[in-house]
C-alpha positions in Angstrom: -16.9 4.3 -8.7 -13.6 2.8 -11.0 -13.0 -0.1 -12.4 -9.8 -2.0 -14.0 -10.6 -2.9 -18.3 -7.4 -5.4 -19.2 -6.9 -8.9 -20.6 -5.8 -12.0 -18.0 -2.5 -13.4 -18.8 -2.2 -17.3 -19.9 -2.2 -19.1 -16.5 1.0 -21.2 -14.8 -0.7 -24.8 -15.1 -1.1 -25.1 -18.0 0.0 -24.8 -21.5 -3.0 -23.6 -24.0 -4.9 -19.7 -24.3 -7.6 -20.5 -22.7 -9.9 -17.6 -21.4 -6.4 -15.4 -22.7 -8.6 -14.1 -24.9 -11.7 -12.3 -23.2 -11.0 -8.6 -21.3 -12.5 -8.7 -17.8 -13.7 -5.3 -16.2 -13.1 -5.7 -12.6 -14.2 -3.0 -10.1 -11.5 -1.8 -8.0 -11.7 -1.2 -4.2 -13.4 1.9 -2.5 -14.5 0.0 1.5 -10.6 -0.7 2.7 -10.8 -4.3 4.2 -11.1 -5.4 8.1 -9.8 -8.4 10.3 -12.6 -9.9 11.8 -11.6 -10.1 15.9 -13.9 -13.2 16.5 -11.9 -15.5 13.5 -9.5 -13.5 11.9 -11.3 -13.4 8.4 -10.1 -10.8 6.1 -13.0 -9.4 5.4 -15.0 -6.5 3.6 -18.4 -4.2 3.5 -17.7 -4.3 -0.7 -19.6 -6.3 -2.3 -19.0 -4.5 -6.4 -15.1 -6.1 -6.1 -16.5 -9.6 -6.5 -17.9 -8.6 -9.2 -15.9 -9.5 -12.8 -17.4 -9.3 -16.2 -15.8 -11.0 -19.3 -16.4 -9.2 -23.0 -15.6 -10.6 -26.0 -13.3 -7.2 -27.3 -12.4 -4.2 -25.0 -14.4 -1.9 -27.4 -17.4 -3.9 -25.6 -15.4 -3.2 -21.8 -15.2 -0.2 -22.5 -18.2 0.7 -24.2 -20.2 -1.5 -21.0 -17.7 1.0 -18.6 -19.3 4.5 -20.7 -22.3 3.5 -21.2 -23.0 3.3 -16.9 -21.0 5.9 -16.0 -17.9 4.2 -14.3 -14.6 5.8 -14.7 -12.0 3.6 -15.8 -8.6 2.6 -16.7 -7.0 0.3 -19.5 -4.1 -2.0 -18.5 -2.3 -3.2 -22.1 -2.0 -6.4 -22.3 1.2 -8.3 -22.0 2.1 -10.6 -24.6 5.3 -13.5 -23.8 7.8 -13.5 -25.4 8.1 -17.5 -27.4 11.9 -18.3 -26.9 12.2 -20.8 -29.5 15.0 -23.7 -28.6 16.2 -26.7 -30.5 16.9 -29.7 -28.9 20.3 -30.2 -31.0 21.9 -26.6 -29.8 22.9 -27.9 -27.1 25.2 -30.4 -29.4 26.8 -27.5 -31.0 30.4 -27.1 -31.8 30.6 -23.5 -31.6 28.1 -22.9 -27.6 29.2 -21.0 -25.0 29.3 -23.6 -22.4 30.7 -26.4 -22.4 28.3 -29.3 -22.3 27.9 -31.6 -18.8 26.3 -34.7 -18.1 
């Protein structure tokens, strides 16, 4: 049984960073998924794949995995780079590209 511990990025559907500060422990797929021949749905007998545990810190998630004997790997968080753009930059005299309407 193995799992990954990561901090999710903010969703594209919001401008805030809600739920992006929590760390998530998510179990890896143990049994391959298969397609149901009657309905065509994708099914799996692995119920642990549906479980996502959230923690306040990375250390708490690692302590839980060690306490329960879960083999884990930590994925470092990817910080987004904020590009500062000013509206007045559109009208600079020394623009590289000419301003068009």
